C-alpha positions as a printed Julia matrix, in Angstrom:
50×3 Matrix{Float64}:
 118.54  87.49  78.92
 115.13  87.69  77.56
 115.85  84.9   75.37
 115.51  82.4   78.3
 112.13  83.73  79.55
 110.17  81.28  76.92
 108.59  78.63  78.63
 105.95  75.96  77.9
 103.19  78.8   77.97
 105.27  80.88  75.47
 102.64  80.18  72.52
 100.46  83.19  72.91
  98.27  81.41  76.03
  97.91  78.41  73.68
  99.03  76.09  76.63
  95.52  75.59  78.16
  94.22  74.83  74.71
  96.69  72.42  73.9
  96.32  70.61  77.48
  92.8   70.4   76.85
  93.18  68.7   73.52
  95.5   66.27  74.99
  93.14  65.52  77.79
  90.2   65.18  75.32
  92.38  62.8   73.19
  93.43  60.74  76.29
  89.9   60.59  77.24
  88.78  59.34  73.59
  91.23  56.72  73.78
  91.43  55.71  77.33
  87.63  55.33  78.0
  87.08  52.5   75.32
  90.33  51.11  76.3
  89.55  50.94  80.03
  86.17  49.15  79.09
  87.83  46.65  76.91
  90.06  45.68  79.88
  87.24  45.62  82.24
  85.21  43.34  79.9
  88.16  41.18  79.15
  88.88  40.76  82.88
  85.14  39.83  83.6
  84.78  37.25  80.89
  88.25  35.79  81.71
  87.08  35.37  85.43
  84.1   33.69  84.18
  86.02  31.31  82.05
  88.39  30.41  84.27
  86.57  30.94  87.63
  83.66  28.67  86.73
């Protein structure tokens, strides 16, 4: 039953490195996206709020 012991970290310890890459990718996409959303909301509030 050793075939069922493989899991998410069965890549020779590369699970942590891959998680770091995913976090970095999300940060690279998420930070500018969040900035754009905030800027859009601020400008829309100026436009519609007076």
